[in-house]
All heavy atoms as a GROMACS GRO file, in nm:
protein
  657
    1MET      N    1  16.401  23.709   9.503
    1MET     CA    2  16.346  23.833   9.444
    1MET      C    3  16.223  23.865   9.535
    1MET      O    4  16.143  23.774   9.576
    1MET     CB    5  16.303  23.816   9.302
    1MET     CG    6  16.426  23.805   9.207
    1MET     SD    7  16.397  23.805   9.032
    1MET     CE    8  16.234  23.810   9.016
    2LYS      N    9  16.195  23.995   9.561
    2LYS     CA   10  16.080  24.034   9.617
    2LYS      C   11  15.953  24.008   9.534
    2LYS      O   12  15.950  24.030   9.410
    2LYS     CB   13  16.077  24.186   9.664
    2LYS     CG   14  16.184  24.206   9.764
    2LYS     CD   15  16.185  24.356   9.801
    2LYS     CE   16  16.297  24.385   9.901
    2LYS     NZ   17  16.300  24.525   9.930
    3LYS      N   18  15.842  23.982   9.586
    3LYS     CA   19  15.721  23.951   9.525
    3LYS      C   20  15.640  24.092   9.497
    3LYS      O   21  15.646  24.190   9.578
    3LYS     CB   22  15.636  23.849   9.590
    3LYS     CG   23  15.692  23.718   9.596
    3LYS     CD   24  15.594  23.623   9.661
    3LYS     CE   25  15.662  23.486   9.672
    3LYS     NZ   26  15.637  23.384   9.585
    4ASP      N   27  15.565  24.090   9.391
    4ASP     CA   28  15.478  24.200   9.344
    4ASP      C   29  15.541  24.332   9.332
    4ASP      O   30  15.479  24.440   9.347
    4ASP     CB   31  15.368  24.216   9.459
    4ASP     CG   32  15.286  24.084   9.475
    4ASP    OD1   33  15.271  24.016   9.373
    4ASP    OD2   34  15.245  24.058   9.585
    5ILE      N   35  15.673  24.340   9.294
    5ILE     CA   36  15.736  24.465   9.274
    5ILE      C   37  15.787  24.476   9.129
    5ILE      O   38  15.819  24.580   9.083
    5ILE     CB   39  15.850  24.504   9.362
    5ILE    CG1   40  15.967  24.401   9.349
    5ILE    CG2   41  15.810  24.511   9.498
    5ILE    CD1   42  16.098  24.449   9.414
    6HIS      N   43  15.797  24.362   9.057
    6HIS     CA   44  15.847  24.352   8.923
    6HIS      C   45  15.724  24.355   8.820
    6HIS      O   46  15.614  24.301   8.848
    6HIS     CB   47  15.917  24.226   8.897
    6HIS     CG   48  16.032  24.226   8.993
    6HIS    ND1   49  16.147  24.296   8.976
    6HIS    CD2   50  16.059  24.143   9.104
    6HIS    CE1   51  16.224  24.269   9.073
    6HIS    NE2   52  16.185  24.171   9.145
    7PRO      N   53  15.749  24.429   8.709
    7PRO     CA   54  15.639  24.429   8.607
    7PRO      C   55  15.621  24.294   8.542
    7PRO      O   56  15.715  24.205   8.544
    7PRO     CB   57  15.682  24.527   8.497
    7PRO     CG   58  15.825  24.538   8.527
    7PRO     CD   59  15.865  24.500   8.666
    8ASP      N   60  15.510  24.265   8.494
    8ASP     CA   61  15.483  24.133   8.418
    8ASP      C   62  15.554  24.117   8.294
    8ASP      O   63  15.562  24.217   8.200
    8ASP     CB   64  15.328  24.125   8.382
    8ASP     CG   65  15.243  24.115   8.501
    8ASP    OD1   66  15.299  24.052   8.605
    8ASP    OD2   67  15.122  24.143   8.502
    9TYR      N   68  15.623  24.018   8.276
    9TYR     CA   69  15.695  23.990   8.156
    9TYR      C   70  15.621  23.896   8.059
    9TYR      O   71  15.566  23.785   8.108
    9TYR     CB   72  15.833  23.917   8.185
    9TYR     CG   73  15.914  23.892   8.075
    9TYR    CD1   74  16.000  23.996   8.019
    9TYR    CD2   75  15.938  23.765   8.002
    9TYR    CE1   76  16.088  23.980   7.908
    9TYR    CE2   77  16.016  23.748   7.896
    9TYR     CZ   78  16.099  23.851   7.854
    9TYR     OH   79  16.171  23.831   7.746
   10ARG      N   80  15.581  23.947   7.943
   10ARG     CA   81  15.485  23.867   7.858
   10ARG      C   82  15.536  23.893   7.718
   10ARG      O   83  15.624  23.959   7.682
   10ARG     CB   84  15.349  23.915   7.875
   10ARG     CG   85  15.325  24.058   7.849
   10ARG     CD   86  15.195  24.109   7.898
   10ARG     NE   87  15.174  24.253   7.880
   10ARG     CZ   88  15.226  24.349   7.955
   10ARG    NH1   89  15.297  24.309   8.057
   10ARG    NH2   90  15.212  24.460   7.931
   11ARG      N   91  15.461  23.827   7.623
   11ARG     CA   92  15.481  23.825   7.476
   11ARG      C   93  15.420  23.954   7.424
   11ARG      O   94  15.310  23.985   7.458
   11ARG     CB   95  15.424  23.711   7.402
   11ARG     CG   96  15.476  23.582   7.452
   11ARG     CD   97  15.616  23.548   7.431
   11ARG     NE   98  15.635  23.496   7.295
   11ARG     CZ   99  15.747  23.475   7.234
   11ARG    NH1  100  15.853  23.494   7.302
   11ARG    NH2  101  15.751  23.430   7.120
   12VAL      N  102  15.497  24.044   7.353
   12VAL     CA  103  15.446  24.164   7.297
   12VAL      C  104  15.485  24.170   7.143
   12VAL      O  105  15.599  24.135   7.115
   12VAL     CB  106  15.499  24.284   7.378
   12VAL    CG1  107  15.465  24.415   7.313
   12VAL    CG2  108  15.465  24.278   7.523
   13VAL      N  109  15.403  24.230   7.069
   13VAL     CA  110  15.433  24.255   6.926
   13VAL      C  111  15.487  24.397   6.921
   13VAL      O  112  15.416  24.496   6.964
   13VAL     CB  113  15.315  24.229   6.845
   13VAL    CG1  114  15.353  24.276   6.695
   13VAL    CG2  115  15.271  24.090   6.843
   14PHE      N  116  15.600  24.423   6.863
   14PHE     CA  117  15.653  24.558   6.834
   14PHE      C  118  15.632  24.584   6.683
   14PHE      O  119  15.672  24.486   6.595
   14PHE     CB  120  15.807  24.572   6.867
   14PHE     CG  121  15.829  24.580   7.017
   14PHE    CD1  122  15.839  24.467   7.094
   14PHE    CD2  123  15.826  24.708   7.078
   14PHE    CE1  124  15.864  24.479   7.226
   14PHE    CE2  125  15.847  24.709   7.211
   14PHE     CZ  126  15.868  24.605   7.285
   15ARG      N  127  15.574  24.693   6.648
   15ARG     CA  128  15.537  24.717   6.512
   15ARG      C  129  15.598  24.857   6.454
   15ARG      O  130  15.580  24.950   6.512
   15ARG     CB  131  15.386  24.720   6.494
   15ARG     CG  132  15.328  24.746   6.356
   15ARG     CD  133  15.185  24.735   6.349
   15ARG     NE  134  15.115  24.821   6.446
   15ARG     CZ  135  14.984  24.819   6.481
   15ARG    NH1  136  14.915  24.731   6.417
   15ARG    NH2  137  14.936  24.895   6.577
   16ASP      N  138  15.676  24.838   6.354
   16ASP     CA  139  15.737  24.954   6.288
   16ASP      C  140  15.638  24.988   6.164
   16ASP      O  141  15.647  24.919   6.065
   16ASP     CB  142  15.870  24.927   6.256
   16ASP     CG  143  15.943  25.036   6.170
   16ASP    OD1  144  15.872  25.154   6.164
   16ASP    OD2  145  16.050  25.011   6.117
   17LYS      N  146  15.558  25.089   6.178
   17LYS     CA  147  15.469  25.117   6.072
   17LYS      C  148  15.532  25.181   5.954
   17LYS      O  149  15.495  25.159   5.847
   17LYS     CB  150  15.369  25.229   6.126
   17LYS     CG  151  15.268  25.152   6.214
   17LYS     CD  152  15.155  25.243   6.241
   17LYS     CE  153  15.045  25.167   6.328
   17LYS     NZ  154  14.931  25.247   6.343
   18SER      N  155  15.654  25.252   5.964
   18SER     CA  156  15.726  25.304   5.847
   18SER      C  157  15.785  25.195   5.763
   18SER      O  158  15.798  25.214   5.648
   18SER     CB  159  15.818  25.417   5.883
   18SER     OG  160  15.928  25.352   5.972
   19GLY      N  161  15.839  25.095   5.830
   19GLY     CA  162  15.897  24.981   5.766
   19GLY      C  163  15.808  24.877   5.721
   19GLY      O  164  15.850  24.766   5.666
   20ASN      N  165  15.674  24.879   5.770
   20ASN     CA  166  15.584  24.772   5.746
   20ASN      C  167  15.642  24.648   5.801
   20ASN      O  168  15.652  24.541   5.727
   20ASN     CB  169  15.539  24.752   5.600
   20ASN     CG  170  15.412  24.668   5.582
   20ASN    OD1  171  15.341  24.664   5.683
   20ASN    ND2  172  15.392  24.628   5.464
   21PHE      N  173  15.688  24.640   5.917
   21PHE     CA  174  15.765  24.528   5.984
   21PHE      C  175  15.719  24.515   6.130
   21PHE      O  176  15.698  24.615   6.198
   21PHE     CB  177  15.910  24.556   5.974
   21PHE     CG  178  15.994  24.458   6.038
   21PHE    CD1  179  16.006  24.324   5.987
   21PHE    CD2  180  16.060  24.482   6.160
   21PHE    CE1  181  16.095  24.233   6.040
   21PHE    CE2  182  16.139  24.398   6.222
   21PHE     CZ  183  16.160  24.272   6.162
   22SER      N  184  15.696  24.389   6.173
   22SER     CA  185  15.665  24.364   6.308
   22SER      C  186  15.721  24.243   6.353
   22SER      O  187  15.752  24.149   6.267
   22SER     CB  188  15.515  24.364   6.340
   22SER     OG  189  15.447  24.270   6.256
   23PHE      N  190  15.756  24.226   6.490
   23PHE     CA  191  15.813  24.109   6.550
   23PHE      C  192  15.750  24.089   6.689
   23PHE      O  193  15.720  24.176   6.759
   23PHE     CB  194  15.965  24.118   6.551
   23PHE     CG  195  16.017  24.240   6.614
   23PHE    CD1  196  16.052  24.218   6.751
   23PHE    CD2  197  16.032  24.353   6.558
   23PHE    CE1  198  16.108  24.322   6.820
   23PHE    CE2  199  16.086  24.450   6.622
   23PHE     CZ  200  16.123  24.450   6.757
   24LEU      N  201  15.745  23.958   6.716
   24LEU     CA  202  15.705  23.913   6.849
   24LEU      C  203  15.820  23.882   6.944
   24LEU      O  204  15.905  23.807   6.894
   24LEU     CB  205  15.604  23.790   6.832
   24LEU     CG  206  15.559  23.730   6.956
   24LEU    CD1  207  15.450  23.825   7.021
   24LEU    CD2  208  15.490  23.594   6.930
   25THR      N  209  15.818  23.939   7.058
   25THR     CA  210  15.925  23.911   7.155
   25THR      C  211  15.868  23.924   7.302
   25THR      O  212  15.751  23.973   7.319
   25THR     CB  213  16.041  24.005   7.132
   25THR    OG1  214  16.155  23.968   7.220
   25THR    CG2  215  16.000  24.153   7.147
   26GLY      N  216  15.950  23.890   7.397
   26GLY     CA  217  15.908  23.915   7.534
   26GLY      C  218  15.944  24.059   7.585
   26GLY      O  219  16.052  24.107   7.545
   27SER      N  220  15.852  24.116   7.657
   27SER     CA  221  15.875  24.248   7.708
   27SER      C  222  15.791  24.283   7.824
   27SER      O  223  15.691  24.208   7.852
   27SER     CB  224  15.844  24.355   7.600
   27SER     OG  225  15.872  24.478   7.646
   28THR      N  226  15.831  24.388   7.893
   28THR     CA  227  15.744  24.434   8.006
   28THR      C  228  15.669  24.558   7.970
   28THR      O  229  15.594  24.609   8.057
   28THR     CB  230  15.837  24.465   8.131
   28THR    OG1  231  15.929  24.574   8.087
   28THR    CG2  232  15.907  24.343   8.192
   29ARG      N  233  15.679  24.607   7.844
   29ARG     CA  234  15.606  24.719   7.792
   29ARG      C  235  15.449  24.690   7.800
   29ARG      O  236  15.412  24.578   7.765
   29ARG     CB  237  15.646  24.753   7.653
   29ARG     CG  238  15.775  24.801   7.634
   29ARG     CD  239  15.785  24.949   7.668
   29ARG     NE  240  15.681  25.035   7.621
   29ARG     CZ  241  15.707  25.128   7.517
   29ARG    NH1  242  15.822  25.128   7.464
   29ARG    NH2  243  15.612  25.201   7.472
   30GLU      N  244  15.382  24.785   7.835
   30GLU     CA  245  15.224  24.776   7.847
   30GLU      C  246  15.175  24.852   7.729
   30GLU      O  247  15.232  24.961   7.680
   30GLU     CB  248  15.178  24.832   7.979
   30GLU     CG  249  15.232  24.742   8.100
   30GLU     CD  250  15.162  24.780   8.225
   30GLU    OE1  251  15.050  24.851   8.213
   30GLU    OE2  252  15.208  24.744   8.328
   31SER      N  253  15.060  24.802   7.681
   31SER     CA  254  14.990  24.867   7.564
   31SER      C  255  14.840  24.841   7.580
   31SER      O  256  14.805  24.732   7.627
   31SER     CB  257  15.047  24.813   7.435
   31SER     OG  258  14.969  24.865   7.332
   32THR      N  259  14.767  24.938   7.546
   32THR     CA  260  14.618  24.915   7.550
   32THR      C  261  14.565  24.853   7.408
   32THR      O  262  14.463  24.802   7.408
   32THR     CB  263  14.542  25.045   7.566
   32THR    OG1  264  14.580  25.149   7.475
   32THR    CG2  265  14.573  25.103   7.708
   33GLN      N  266  14.660  24.867   7.304
   33GLN     CA  267  14.616  24.815   7.174
   33GLN      C  268  14.657  24.668   7.168
   33GLN      O  269  14.755  24.625   7.233
   33GLN     CB  270  14.692  24.888   7.064
   33GLN     CG  271  14.662  25.031   7.062
   33GLN     CD  272  14.730  25.110   6.956
   33GLN    OE1  273  14.844  25.059   6.918
   33GLN    NE2  274  14.684  25.220   6.909
   34THR      N  275  14.588  24.583   7.090
   34THR     CA  276  14.618  24.454   7.068
   34THR      C  277  14.617  24.418   6.922
   34THR      O  278  14.558  24.487   6.837
   34THR     CB  279  14.515  24.352   7.140
   34THR    OG1  280  14.388  24.380   7.093
   34THR    CG2  281  14.521  24.366   7.289
   35VAL      N  282  14.680  24.308   6.879
   35VAL     CA  283  14.688  24.262   6.744
   35VAL      C  284  14.675  24.111   6.743
   35VAL      O  285  14.727  24.044   6.835
   35VAL     CB  286  14.802  24.317   6.678
   35VAL    CG1  287  14.927  24.256   6.720
   35VAL    CG2  288  14.802  24.289   6.521
   36VAL      N  289  14.614  24.056   6.648
   36VAL     CA  290  14.622  23.913   6.624
   36VAL      C  291  14.746  23.873   6.545
   36VAL      O  292  14.756  23.912   6.434
   36VAL     CB  293  14.484  23.862   6.562
   36VAL    CG1  294  14.488  23.712   6.530
   36VAL    CG2  295  14.366  23.900   6.633
   37TRP      N  296  14.825  23.789   6.612
   37TRP     CA  297  14.950  23.756   6.543
   37TRP      C  298  14.925  23.643   6.453
   37TRP      O  299  14.818  23.584   6.444
   37TRP     CB  300  15.048  23.726   6.657
   37TRP     CG  301  15.194  23.701   6.606
   37TRP    CD1  302  15.274  23.594   6.608
   37TRP    CD2  303  15.281  23.802   6.550
   37TRP    NE1  304  15.387  23.610   6.560
   37TRP    CE2  305  15.394  23.739   6.516
   37TRP    CE3  306  15.258  23.928   6.505
   37TRP    CZ2  307  15.506  23.804   6.449
   37TRP    CZ3  308  15.366  24.001   6.450
   37TRP    CH2  309  15.480  23.937   6.424
   38GLU      N  310  15.035  23.591   6.378
   38GLU     CA  311  15.024  23.488   6.280
   38GLU      C  312  14.983  23.350   6.336
   38GLU      O  313  14.936  23.272   6.255
   38GLU     CB  314  15.169  23.482   6.208
   38GLU     CG  315  15.210  23.601   6.140
   38GLU     CD  316  15.359  23.602   6.112
   38GLU    OE1  317  15.434  23.512   6.156
   38GLU    OE2  318  15.402  23.697   6.048
   39ASP      N  319  15.019  23.336   6.454
   39ASP     CA  320  14.979  23.207   6.531
   39ASP      C  321  14.838  23.210   6.574
   39ASP      O  322  14.791  23.103   6.628
   39ASP     CB  323  15.079  23.176   6.643
   39ASP     CG  324  15.064  23.265   6.752
   39ASP    OD1  325  14.991  23.373   6.746
   39ASP    OD2  326  15.144  23.256   6.854
   40GLY      N  327  14.759  23.314   6.553
   40GLY     CA  328  14.614  23.316   6.591
   40GLY      C  329  14.591  23.374   6.730
   40GLY      O  330  14.481  23.387   6.767
   41ASN      N  331  14.690  23.394   6.806
   41ASN     CA  332  14.681  23.444   6.940
   41ASN      C  333  14.683  23.604   6.939
   41ASN      O  334  14.736  23.665   6.834
   41ASN     CB  335  14.794  23.397   7.035
   41ASN     CG  336  14.785  23.255   7.060
   41ASN    OD1  337  14.680  23.198   7.063
   41ASN    ND2  338  14.908  23.193   7.064
   42THR      N  339  14.614  23.658   7.045
   42THR     CA  340  14.611  23.808   7.048
   42THR      C  341  14.712  23.848   7.152
   42THR      O  342  14.733  23.805   7.256
   42THR     CB  343  14.469  23.858   7.096
   42THR    OG1  344  14.382  23.800   7.000
   42THR    CG2  345  14.469  24.005   7.104
   43TYR      N  346  14.798  23.953   7.110
   43TYR     CA  347  14.903  24.012   7.193
   43TYR      C  348  14.892  24.153   7.194
   43TYR      O  349  14.840  24.212   7.096
   43TYR     CB  350  15.041  23.971   7.123
   43TYR     CG  351  15.067  23.818   7.120
   43TYR    CD1  352  15.053  23.749   7.004
   43TYR    CD2  353  15.108  23.753   7.238
   43TYR    CE1  354  15.080  23.615   7.004
   43TYR    CE2  355  15.128  23.610   7.228
   43TYR     CZ  356  15.117  23.552   7.110
   43TYR     OH  357  15.148  23.410   7.107
   44PRO      N  358  14.944  24.218   7.300
   44PRO     CA  359  14.961  24.362   7.300
   44PRO      C  360  15.055  24.411   7.191
   44PRO      O  361  15.149  24.337   7.168
   44PRO     CB  362  15.008  24.401   7.439
   44PRO     CG  363  15.012  24.276   7.522
   44PRO     CD  364  14.997  24.148   7.431
   45VAL      N  365  15.032  24.516   7.133
   45VAL     CA  366  15.118  24.582   7.036
   45VAL      C  367  15.175  24.715   7.071
   45VAL      O  368  15.103  24.796   7.125
   45VAL     CB  369  15.044  24.584   6.896
   45VAL    CG1  370  14.925  24.684   6.892
   45VAL    CG2  371  15.135  24.623   6.778
   46VAL      N  372  15.295  24.737   7.044
   46VAL     CA  373  15.363  24.869   7.066
   46VAL      C  374  15.415  24.921   6.940
   46VAL      O  375  15.493  24.845   6.871
   46VAL     CB  376  15.478  24.851   7.182
   46VAL    CG1  377  15.552  24.976   7.193
   46VAL    CG2  378  15.434  24.790   7.307
   47ASP      N  379  15.376  25.041   6.907
   47ASP     CA  380  15.418  25.097   6.772
   47ASP      C  381  15.548  25.168   6.808
   47ASP      O  382  15.569  25.234   6.897
   47ASP     CB  383  15.318  25.199   6.719
   47ASP     CG  384  15.202  25.128   6.672
   47ASP    OD1  385  15.217  25.017   6.619
   47ASP    OD2  386  15.088  25.177   6.698
   48VAL      N  387  15.658  25.147   6.723
   48VAL     CA  388  15.782  25.207   6.726
   48VAL      C  389  15.813  25.291   6.605
   48VAL      O  390  15.751  25.272   6.503
   48VAL     CB  391  15.904  25.103   6.744
   48VAL    CG1  392  15.882  25.043   6.886
   48VAL    CG2  393  15.900  24.995   6.640
   49GLU      N  394  15.891  25.395   6.614
   49GLU     CA  395  15.931  25.493   6.499
   49GLU      C  396  16.028  25.430   6.412
   49GLU      O  397  16.031  25.446   6.290
   49GLU     CB  398  15.965  25.622   6.552
   49GLU     CG  399  15.868  25.692   6.632
   49GLU     CD  400  15.918  25.827   6.685
   49GLU    OE1  401  16.012  25.879   6.622
   49GLU    OE2  402  15.850  25.881   6.765
   50ILE      N  403  16.120  25.349   6.469
   50ILE     CA  404  16.227  25.293   6.369
   50ILE      C  405  16.268  25.150   6.431
   50ILE      O  406  16.266  25.131   6.548
   50ILE     CB  407  16.347  25.400   6.373
   50ILE    CG1  408  16.437  25.375   6.266
   50ILE    CG2  409  16.421  25.390   6.509
   50ILE    CD1  410  16.523  25.490   6.236
   51SER      N  411  16.306  25.067   6.341
   51SER     CA  412  16.350  24.939   6.377
   51SER      C  413  16.460  24.900   6.261
   51SER      O  414  16.502  24.981   6.187
   51SER     CB  415  16.239  24.841   6.370
   51SER     OG  416  16.194  24.820   6.237
   52SER      N  417  16.498  24.774   6.272
   52SER     CA  418  16.604  24.727   6.188
   52SER      C  419  16.546  24.730   6.040
   52SER      O  420  16.628  24.728   5.934
   52SER     CB  421  16.648  24.586   6.222
   52SER     OG  422  16.546  24.498   6.210
   53ALA      N  423  16.424  24.733   6.024
   53ALA     CA  424  16.366  24.735   5.889
   53ALA      C  425  16.364  24.868   5.820
   53ALA      O  426  16.366  24.883   5.698
   53ALA     CB  427  16.222  24.681   5.888
   54SER      N  428  16.373  24.983   5.896
   54SER     CA  429  16.372  25.116   5.850
   54SER      C  430  16.489  25.194   5.882
   54SER      O  431  16.509  25.309   5.838
   54SER     CB  432  16.241  25.189   5.898
   54SER     OG  433  16.246  25.191   6.033
   55HIS      N  434  16.578  25.143   5.960
   55HIS     CA  435  16.701  25.229   6.004
   55HIS      C  436  16.803  25.225   5.891
   55HIS      O  437  16.830  25.118   5.830
   55HIS     CB  438  16.756  25.170   6.140
   55HIS     CG  439  16.856  25.259   6.191
   55HIS    ND1  440  16.994  25.262   6.153
   55HIS    CD2  441  16.847  25.349   6.301
   55HIS    CE1  442  17.054  25.353   6.223
   55HIS    NE2  443  16.974  25.401   6.305
   56PRO      N  444  16.856  25.331   5.852
   56PRO     CA  445  16.950  25.349   5.743
   56PRO      C  446  17.068  25.251   5.754
   56PRO      O  447  17.114  25.195   5.667
   56PRO     CB  448  16.992  25.491   5.738
   56PRO     CG  449  16.887  25.562   5.794
   56PRO     CD  450  16.835  25.468   5.917
   57PHE      N  451  17.115  25.237   5.880
   57PHE     CA  452  17.242  25.146   5.898
   57PHE      C  453  17.209  25.002   5.861
   57PHE      O  454  17.289  24.942   5.801
   57PHE     CB  455  17.292  25.160   6.044
   57PHE     CG  456  17.401  25.063   6.083
   57PHE    CD1  457  17.527  25.110   6.042
   57PHE    CD2  458  17.383  24.949   6.147
   57PHE    CE1  459  17.640  25.034   6.074
   57PHE    CE2  460  17.496  24.869   6.175
   57PHE     CZ  461  17.627  24.910   6.136
   58TYR      N  462  17.096  24.960   5.908
   58TYR     CA  463  17.060  24.812   5.880
   58TYR      C  464  17.007  24.784   5.733
   58TYR      O  465  17.018  24.675   5.688
   58TYR     CB  466  16.956  24.770   5.981
   58TYR     CG  467  17.019  24.766   6.116
   58TYR    CD1  468  16.967  24.858   6.214
   58TYR    CD2  469  17.106  24.664   6.154
   58TYR    CE1  470  17.018  24.849   6.347
   58TYR    CE2  471  17.156  24.669   6.291
   58TYR     CZ  472  17.108  24.761   6.380
   58TYR     OH  473  17.157  24.760   6.504
   59THR      N  474  16.963  24.890   5.667
   59THR     CA  475  16.908  24.880   5.538
   59THR      C  476  17.010  24.900   5.433
   59THR      O  477  16.985  24.881   5.313
   59THR     CB  478  16.786  24.964   5.516
   59THR    OG1  479  16.835  25.100   5.529
   59THR    CG2  480  16.671  24.933   5.602
   60GLY      N  481  17.121  24.943   5.474
   60GLY     CA  482  17.233  24.966   5.382
   60GLY      C  483  17.229  25.099   5.310
   60GLY      O  484  17.301  25.121   5.212
   61GLN      N  485  17.141  25.195   5.355
   61GLN     CA  486  17.125  25.321   5.294
   61GLN      C  487  17.207  25.433   5.363
   61GLN      O  488  17.193  25.554   5.328
   61GLN     CB  489  16.974  25.358   5.283
   61GLN     CG  490  16.899  25.264   5.212
   61GLN     CD  491  16.750  25.290   5.212
   61GLN    OE1  492  16.709  25.371   5.296
   61GLN    NE2  493  16.671  25.224   5.132
   62GLN      N  494  17.280  25.400   5.458
   62GLN     CA  495  17.356  25.494   5.536
   62GLN      C  496  17.473  25.540   5.452
   62GLN      O  497  17.538  25.454   5.385
   62GLN     CB  498  17.410  25.441   5.663
   62GLN     CG  499  17.480  25.540   5.746
   62GLN     CD  500  17.530  25.471   5.891
   62GLN    OE1  501  17.534  25.354   5.897
   62GLN    NE2  502  17.549  25.560   5.984
   63ARG      N  503  17.504  25.664   5.450
   63ARG     CA  504  17.614  25.719   5.368
   63ARG      C  505  17.725  25.764   5.465
   63ARG      O  506  17.709  25.819   5.572
   63ARG     CB  507  17.577  25.846   5.294
   63ARG     CG  508  17.468  25.813   5.190
   63ARG     CD  509  17.430  25.927   5.109
   63ARG     NE  510  17.351  25.896   4.993
   63ARG     CZ  511  17.213  25.900   4.989
   63ARG    NH1  512  17.164  25.938   5.101
   63ARG    NH2  513  17.152  25.867   4.889
   64VAL      N  514  17.844  25.723   5.424
   64VAL     CA  515  17.969  25.747   5.491
   64VAL      C  516  18.027  25.878   5.432
   64VAL      O  517  18.051  25.883   5.313
   64VAL     CB  518  18.074  25.637   5.502
   64VAL    CG1  519  18.192  25.680   5.562
   64VAL    CG2  520  17.998  25.518   5.559
   65MET      N  521  18.046  25.978   5.512
   65MET     CA  522  18.100  26.103   5.456
   65MET      C  523  18.253  26.095   5.449
   65MET      O  524  18.322  26.037   5.540
   65MET     CB  525  18.071  26.224   5.548
   65MET     CG  526  17.932  26.281   5.543
   65MET     SD  527  17.926  26.423   5.630
   65MET     CE  528  17.798  26.507   5.543
   66ASP      N  529  18.304  26.152   5.342
   66ASP     CA  530  18.452  26.142   5.322
   66ASP      C  531  18.507  26.274   5.380
   66ASP      O  532  18.527  26.369   5.298
   66ASP     CB  533  18.484  26.129   5.178
   66ASP     CG  534  18.637  26.125   5.151
   66ASP    OD1  535  18.712  26.098   5.238
   66ASP    OD2  536  18.671  26.157   5.030
   67THR      N  537  18.531  26.284   5.505
   67THR     CA  538  18.569  26.405   5.568
   67THR      C  539  18.716  26.434   5.533
   67THR      O  540  18.751  26.546   5.517
   67THR     CB  541  18.556  26.398   5.718
   67THR    OG1  542  18.638  26.290   5.768
   67THR    CG2  543  18.415  26.391   5.765
   68GLN      N  544  18.794  26.331   5.511
   68GLN     CA  545  18.950  26.353   5.462
   68GLN      C  546  18.951  26.431   5.336
   68GLN      O  547  19.018  26.526   5.318
   68GLN     CB  548  19.016  26.229   5.464
   68GLN     CG  549  19.166  26.252   5.429
   68GLN     CD  550  19.243  26.316   5.535
   68GLN    OE1  551  19.195  26.312   5.653
   68GLN    NE2  552  19.340  26.384   5.502
   69GLY      N  553  18.866  26.386   5.247
   69GLY     CA  554  18.865  26.445   5.105
   69GLY      C  555  18.815  26.586   5.115
   69GLY      O  556  18.854  26.676   5.046
   70ARG      N  557  18.712  26.611   5.192
   70ARG     CA  558  18.654  26.756   5.210
   70ARG      C  559  18.763  26.854   5.271
   70ARG      O  560  18.762  26.962   5.219
   70ARG     CB  561  18.526  26.743   5.295
   70ARG     CG  562  18.413  26.660   5.225
   70ARG     CD  563  18.308  26.649   5.307
   70ARG     NE  564  18.213  26.763   5.307
   70ARG     CZ  565  18.123  26.799   5.373
   70ARG    NH1  566  18.080  26.704   5.476
   70ARG    NH2  567  18.047  26.904   5.376
   71VAL      N  568  18.826  26.813   5.365
   71VAL     CA  569  18.925  26.895   5.427
   71VAL      C  570  19.042  26.925   5.333
   71VAL      O  571  19.082  27.038   5.317
   71VAL     CB  572  18.989  26.819   5.557
   71VAL    CG1  573  19.112  26.899   5.610
   71VAL    CG2  574  18.880  26.816   5.664
   72GLU      N  575  19.085  26.818   5.256
   72GLU     CA  576  19.187  26.848   5.150
   72GLU      C  577  19.138  26.940   5.053
   72GLU      O  578  19.218  27.028   4.997
   72GLU     CB  579  19.235  26.714   5.093
   72GLU     CG  580  19.292  26.618   5.190
   72GLU     CD  581  19.423  26.682   5.266
   72GLU    OE1  582  19.495  26.760   5.191
   72GLU    OE2  583  19.445  26.666   5.380
   73LYS      N  584  19.014  26.937   5.005
   73LYS     CA  585  18.959  27.017   4.898
   73LYS      C  586  18.959  27.176   4.957
   73LYS      O  587  19.000  27.269   4.886
   73LYS     CB  588  18.817  26.985   4.880
   73LYS     CG  589  18.800  26.896   4.757
   73LYS     CD  590  18.651  26.893   4.723
   73LYS     CE  591  18.618  26.778   4.623
   73LYS     NZ  592  18.482  26.770   4.612
   74PHE      N  593  18.926  27.183   5.081
   74PHE     CA  594  18.916  27.311   5.141
   74PHE      C  595  19.057  27.372   5.155
   74PHE      O  596  19.078  27.490   5.116
   74PHE     CB  597  18.854  27.309   5.287
   74PHE     CG  598  18.850  27.443   5.353
   74PHE    CD1  599  18.746  27.524   5.328
   74PHE    CD2  600  18.942  27.474   5.443
   74PHE    CE1  601  18.744  27.651   5.392
   74PHE    CE2  602  18.938  27.597   5.515
   74PHE     CZ  603  18.832  27.686   5.487
   75LYS      N  604  19.152  27.298   5.197
   75LYS     CA  605  19.294  27.344   5.206
   75LYS      C  606  19.355  27.388   5.072
   75LYS      O  607  19.428  27.478   5.059
   75LYS     CB  608  19.385  27.244   5.274
   75LYS     CG  609  19.362  27.227   5.420
   75LYS     CD  610  19.451  27.125   5.494
   75LYS     CE  611  19.435  27.114   5.638
   75LYS     NZ  612  19.534  27.018   5.692
   76LYS      N  613  19.314  27.306   4.976
   76LYS     CA  614  19.368  27.325   4.840
   76LYS      C  615  19.302  27.448   4.779
   76LYS      O  616  19.373  27.528   4.716
   76LYS     CB  617  19.326  27.213   4.751
   76LYS     CG  618  19.386  27.211   4.604
   76LYS     CD  619  19.350  27.093   4.527
   76LYS     CE  620  19.394  27.099   4.397
   76LYS     NZ  621  19.360  26.981   4.316
   77ARG      N  622  19.175  27.479   4.810
   77ARG     CA  623  19.112  27.588   4.754
   77ARG      C  624  19.152  27.717   4.836
   77ARG      O  625  19.167  27.826   4.770
   77ARG     CB  626  18.958  27.574   4.758
   77ARG     CG  627  18.885  27.679   4.685
   77ARG     CD  628  18.738  27.657   4.697
   77ARG     NE  629  18.708  27.538   4.619
   77ARG     CZ  630  18.590  27.482   4.609
   77ARG    NH1  631  18.482  27.528   4.693
   77ARG    NH2  632  18.570  27.369   4.545
   78TYR      N  633  19.151  27.712   4.970
   78TYR     CA  634  19.175  27.833   5.040
   78TYR      C  635  19.299  27.834   5.116
   78TYR      O  636  19.330  27.944   5.178
   78TYR     CB  637  19.057  27.840   5.140
   78TYR     CG  638  18.935  27.857   5.073
   78TYR    CD1  639  18.835  27.758   5.081
   78TYR    CD2  640  18.880  27.973   5.001
   78TYR    CE1  641  18.704  27.759   5.017
   78TYR    CE2  642  18.763  27.985   4.937
   78TYR     CZ  643  18.673  27.879   4.950
   78TYR     OH  644  18.548  27.882   4.886
   79GLY      N  645  19.379  27.742   5.123
   79GLY     CA  646  19.498  27.743   5.193
   79GLY      C  647  19.606  27.807   5.129
   79GLY      O  648  19.601  27.834   4.995
   80LYS      N  649  19.728  27.833   5.187
   80LYS     CA  650  19.837  27.895   5.125
   80LYS      C  651  19.943  27.809   5.085
   80LYS      O  652  19.980  27.711   5.152
   80LYS     CB  653  19.894  28.017   5.216
   80LYS     CG  654  19.798  28.136   5.234
   80LYS     CD  655  19.868  28.232   5.312
   80LYS     CE  656  19.765  28.345   5.325
   80LYS     NZ  657  19.807  28.462   5.382
   0.00000   0.00000   0.00000
C-alpha cells in the first residue's frame, strides 16, 4: 500500500440521539466533537439520524402492507 494516502483508522463513537443509543467501533470518519466513553477514554463522536435502535425494521415497528387484499377490495368494489 502507498503511504500517506489513506485516512486514519481509529476508534469512533456513533451516537443515535433519537434512539438514545451509541456504540464504539472502528472508522475513518472525522469529527471535531468528542465524548468520554464507558471505559474512561475520550473518543471522537459522530451523530447519526438513524440506527438499529430507532429504525422501524429493527425495532419491530415496521408495517407490512397487504397489497393483495387492497387490490381485491378495489376490484370487488369497482370491477365488473
